[in-house]
N, C-alpha and C positions, 0 to 999 in steps of 0.2 A: 425569728426570736432566738436569742441565745439560750442554749440549754443550761448554762451555768446559773446557779442560784446564789446570789450574793447575800451576805449578812446585812450589809448596809450600802445603800447608794446615796452619795452626797451629790446634790444637784447645785453646782456652783462652786467656783474655786477662788472666792474672795477670802478675807480673813476668817469669817465665820465657817465657811465650808472647809477650808484647809485645817483649821483648828479641830473641827469635828472629825475630819479624816485622821488626824494625828491621834486623837484620844481613842477613837474607835479601833485604829490599827494597834495601838499599844495595849488595848484590851483583848487582843487576839482575834478580832473580827476580820472577815474578808471584805475589804472595802473597795468600791469603785467610785471614783470622783469624776463627774461629768461637767464639762465646761465648753461653752461655744466661742469663747474668746481667750485672751491671754490670762494666765493665772494672776490673781490679784484684785480683780474687780475694779472698783473705783480707786483703789490704791495706786494702780498703774498710772493713772492720770494725775497724780498728786506730785508736785515738784518736791516739796519737803514735808516730812512728818516730824513734828517737834513735841508731840504730846503722847507718844507711845512709850510706856515705862521701860527703862533700860537703854533707850536710844535717845540721847540728847538731841540729835538731828540725824535723819536718814532719809534718803529719797524714797518716794513711793515705789518705784520699780525695784530698788534694791531690797526693800523690806518684803515685797511680793516674792522675789526670787528666793530669799532666805526661807520664807514660809514654805514655798513650793519644794525646795530642796529637802526640807525636813520631811515632808510627806513622802518623797521618793526614797529617802534613806530608810523609811519604815516599811517600804514595800506597797504603798498605796497604789492601786491601779488607776491610771489616768487616761481618759479618753475624750476625744472631741465629740460633742453631741449637743444639738439644738433641741432641747426638750420641748415637745409639743403636747404632751398629755401625761396623765397619771391615772392608773386604774387600781382601785382597792379591791382585792380578791380575798380579803380576810387575812389569813396568815401569810399570804403572798401578795406583794404589790408588783405592778408592772409599770415600768417607766418607759414611755414612748418617746423616741427621738425621730428626727427626719429620716434616719437610716436603719435603726434597730429597735427592738423591744428587749428590755432588760428585766429580769426577774430578781426580786430581792425580798428579804424578810422585813426590812425597815427602810424608811426614806427620811433623809434630812434635807429639807429645802432651804437653800441659802443663795437664792438667785439675785438678791440685792435689788438695786434700783438702776434706772436709766435717767440720763439728764433730761429735764423738762424743756420743752420748746416754748417760745413766746407766742407762736402762731401769728406773727406779724407779717405784713405784706412783704413778699420777696424772700422770706426766710427759707422756704423749701427750695426755691430755684437757686439760691446762692449758697446753700449748704455745701461745704467742700470747695467753694470758690470765693472764699473770703470769710465765711462764717464757720466757726468751730466751737466745739464744746470741750476742748482739751488743749490747754496752753503748752504743756510739756510735749505733746505730740506735734503741734503745728507752729509753735512760737517762732522757731528758727526761720520760717518762711517770711517773717515780717521784721527781720533784722534791720535796724535803722529806719523803720517805717512807723506810721501812726496807726494805733489800734484803739478800739474801745472794749471795755469789759462791762458786761451788764449783770448787775446783782449787788447784794449788800451783805451776804453772809461770809463765812470763813473762806469758802472756796473762791468766791469772787475776789476778795481782798488779797488772799495769799497768791493767787495766780496773777493778779495785777502787779504784785511785787516782783514775781518771777519775770514777767514780761518787761518790766521797767529796766531790767538788766540787759535786755536785748533790743528793745524798740526805742525809737526816738521820743515818742510821746504816748502815754496811756491815759485815756479818759474813762473814768468809772461813772457809769450811768446807773442811778438807783432811784427807785420810785418814791422813797422816803427821804427825810432830811437827816436821818441818822442810820448807822450801820448796825447789823446784828452780829457782826464778827467780834472775835475776842479783842479785848482792849489793846493787847500788845501788838496785834496785827494792824489795828486801826492807827496806832501811833506810828507804826513804820510807814504806812502809806502817806500819812499826813506829813511826814518828814521828807518824803521823796520829792526831788525837784522835777522829776519826769512825769509825775502823776497829778492829774487835775480831776475835778469833780463836776458832774452834771447831776445835781440832786433834785428831788421832787419831780423826776422826769421819767417818762416811759418811751420805749421805742415804738414809733408809729409805722415805720417801714425801713427796709434795707434796700438801698438804691444801687442799681447796676450801672457801671461805666465800663465800656469795652469788654462786656461779657464776664465781669467779675465785680465784687463789691467795691463801690467808690465812695459811699457815704451812708450815714443813717439819719433818718429824720426823727427827732425827739420832740415830745410835747410836755410842757410843764403842767403838772396836774393841778397846780394852784392858779395859774394864770391862763391856761389853755393856749399859750403862745407856743409856736413851733419853730424849730431851727434845724438846719442841716449841719452835721458834723462830718467833715471829710475824714476818711479812714481807709486803710488798706485791708484791715482785718477786724473781725468782731468775735468776741469770746463770750458765750452765754452761760451764766451760772445763776439760775433762778429756781433751783430746787430739783428734786428727783421724784420720779414715780416708780412704784414697785413693779417688778417683773413677775406678774402673777396671773396673767390672762389665761394661761394654759391650765390653771388650777381652779378657776372660778366656779366650776360645776362639781368640784370634788371636795374641797375643804372650805371652812368658814373664813370669809374675808370681811373687813370693815368697809364702810362706804367709800373709802379712798383706795381700796384694793390691797391693803396690807393684811398679812395673815394674822389671825387672832390665835394667840397661844397663852398657856398658863405659865407659871413660874418654872415648870419643868420643860418648857419649850414644846409641849405637846399641843397638837392641833385637836380638832374635834374628832379625828379618826385615830384609832389605835394603831400604833406603829408608824405614824407619819408625824414628823417633827419639823419645826422651822427655826431658823436662827439668823441673826444679823439684821441688816437694814430692811429686809423684806417683811419684818414683823412689826406689829403695833408696839411702839416704844417711845420714850421721851428723848433719849439721847442716842443719836446714830454716830458712833465713833468706832475706830478700829478696835479699841480696847473693849468696848461693849460687845462688838461682834464676836471677838474671840471668846469672851465670857459665855455668850449664847451657844457658840459651837461646842464648847466643852460640856456644858449642861445637857445639850441635846444628845451628844454622843453617849454620855453616861446613862441617860435614861433610855436611849435606844438599846444599850447593852442589857439593862434590866428587863426591858420588854422582850427581847430575843430569848433571854434565859427563861422567861415566864411561859413562852409558847412551846418550849421543848417538852 
């Protein structure tokens, strides 16, 4: 265990975590930010962001880096850490990673979400061999090839647009006959000559050819008819699940695993806060995540002052 006692440990370096770190550092607190991946969370996997105030259009990786650089200019300590547990010892909390134990007065959990799987036949075997959850990461492998995108929300539609600029053909597979994505994004995919639609359909299996993805079998949910769609790549965007398994015996979660907070971003335990997509909320966007992070940091400061 580190002998050092931090004022605040922020778990996660997405927009919520980085904003919390900025506000806590500017308040004069000693802040450690732990992250097991690249700074930015889901932002890193987003080709373009067009609804974050002040930036008409910016790539997800660029916005992530701007936020991270802001934390570093303020002196936020940043460390790699795969958090596996959290212990509440009253005025002191212990954050457990796979390598260290860190002590702190307050914790802000901003672990976000991970992409949900379909649990279709062949998905596990072909993950990384044709199946991806990140178009900006892997899209270049499929230049001038045929791909499918599975989903009907903003992520699916926006990444299909991105892939249409690289790939020969993009087929969007969606289980309903209408999309949940924003209207402007829907209009853009409808106008693209490279994008076609397979609606009212679900993926039954991912099929292997020569040790990699060769096609997907889809079933029409209204007719029960099945068909094979030849493709070199498949990109899955069917929602997210919260990263909270390491906290399930410590703080209150709802039935879907999201952290329950009040309007101060307080959990059911004093000194432990949560912010961003990992919490129970109606709108999961970058701008709402940053809002949560600022509120969590401000209330963590008040808590720390109250225990002195």
